[in-house]
C-alpha positions in Angstrom: -0.1 -51.8 36.9 3.3 -53.1 37.8 5.4 -53.9 34.6 6.6 -57.1 36.0 3.1 -58.4 36.7 2.6 -62.0 35.3 0.4 -62.6 32.5 -2.5 -64.5 33.0 -1.8 -67.7 30.7 -5.2 -69.0 31.2 -7.2 -65.9 30.1 -8.2 -67.0 26.9 -9.1 -70.3 27.9 -11.1 -69.1 30.7 -12.7 -66.2 28.7 -13.9 -68.8 25.8 -15.1 -71.2 28.3 -17.2 -68.6 30.2 -18.8 -66.9 27.0 -19.6 -70.6 25.5 -17.0 -70.7 22.9 -16.2 -74.4 23.9 -14.2 -75.3 20.8 -12.0 -72.0 21.4 -11.5 -73.2 24.9 -10.0 -77.0 23.9 -8.1 -75.4 21.2 -6.4 -72.7 23.4 -5.9 -75.1 26.4 -4.2 -77.5 24.2 -1.6 -74.9 23.0 -0.8 -73.9 26.5 2.5 -75.0 28.3 1.7 -74.5 32.2 4.4 -72.9 34.1 2.9 -74.7 37.4 1.1 -77.4 38.6 -2.0 -75.5 39.8 -2.1 -73.8 36.3 -2.2 -77.0 34.6 -4.9 -78.6 36.8 -6.8 -75.5 36.1 -6.5 -75.7 32.3 -7.5 -79.3 32.2 -10.6 -78.5 34.5 -11.7 -75.9 31.9 -10.8 -78.1 29.1 -12.6 -81.2 30.0 -15.4 -79.1 31.1 -15.6 -77.7 27.7 -15.8 -81.3 26.3 -18.7 -82.1 28.7 -20.3 -78.8 27.1 -20.1 -80.3 23.6 -21.4 -83.6 24.8 -18.3 -85.4 24.2 -18.3 -87.4 27.3 -16.1 -90.4 25.9 -13.0 -88.1 25.7 -13.1 -87.1 29.3 -13.9 -90.6 30.4 -10.8 -91.9 28.2 -8.3 -89.3 29.2 -9.0 -88.9 32.9 -7.8 -91.6 35.2 -7.4 -92.5 38.9 -4.0 -90.9 38.9 -5.4 -87.4 37.5 -5.5 -84.6 40.2 -8.5 -84.5 42.3 -10.1 -81.4 40.7 -9.8 -83.3 37.1 -11.2 -86.4 38.7 -14.3 -84.4 39.6 -14.9 -83.6 36.2 -14.8 -87.1 35.3 -17.6 -87.7 37.8 -19.9 -85.5 36.0 -19.2 -87.0 32.7 -19.9 -90.6 34.3 -23.3 -89.1 35.3 -23.7 -87.6 32.0 -22.6 -90.6 29.9 -24.8 -93.0 32.0 -27.3 -94.8 30.4 -30.7 -95.2 32.5 -31.6 -94.1 36.0 -29.7 -97.3 37.4 -26.0 -95.8 35.9 -27.0 -92.4 37.2 -28.2 -93.6 40.7 -24.8 -95.3 41.3 -23.0 -91.9 40.6 -25.2 -90.2 42.8 -24.8 -92.7 45.5 -21.1 -92.3 45.4 -21.3 -88.7 45.4 -23.4 -88.6 48.4 -20.9 -90.8 50.3 -18.2 -88.5 49.2 -20.2 -85.1 50.1 -21.3 -87.0 53.6 -17.8 -87.8 54.4 -16.8 -84.0 54.0 -16.1 -81.9 51.2 -13.0 -80.2 50.7 -14.4 -76.4 50.7 -11.2 -75.4 48.9 -12.1 -77.5 45.8 -14.4 -75.4 43.9 -14.4 -77.8 41.0 -15.8 -80.7 43.2 -18.4 -78.4 44.8 -19.6 -77.2 41.3 -19.8 -80.6 39.8 -21.5 -82.0 42.8 -24.1 -79.1 42.8 -24.6 -79.7 39.1 -25.2 -83.4 39.7 -27.6 -82.7 42.3 -29.5 -79.9 40.0 -29.8 -82.7 37.3 -31.4 -84.7 39.8 -33.7 -81.9 41.0 -32.2 -82.2 44.5 -32.1 -78.5 45.1 -31.3 -78.8 48.9 -28.2 -80.5 48.5 -27.0 -78.3 45.6 -27.4 -75.4 47.7 -25.7 -77.2 50.6 -22.7 -77.7 48.5 -22.6 -74.4 46.8 -22.7 -72.6 50.4 -19.4 -74.1 51.1 -17.8 -72.2 48.1 -16.3 -68.8 47.7 -16.0 -69.4 44.1 -17.7 -67.0 41.7 -19.3 -70.1 39.9 -20.6 -71.4 43.0 
């Protein structure tokens, strides 16, 4: 390894998220001062997904706004779906998701692809979920 190789500042956050230690993921994410905007976005995505895993939907809904990055707003969409009361609220989220997917999904936005597939899976729409995931090169997808 090169001596000057940049340290992965999100290693602890990513590791905690993937092993299911969501509180540790959130704690570590809140400590990090990201050196670049893409690192800040990935940190926020992991942190808000950890909040969703803890069923703290209100945190995501209150902190993620329309001015947030696209990737983070995708996590908000999942929070809206999970927080929706009754089939009507969920149907609206799925309808909005269908419009976005049909207008063309940015295959480079792995977060949106994973969120869309997650919602389709919860709706038991397996064909649409697989169509979304087919576009992604992400390990999660």
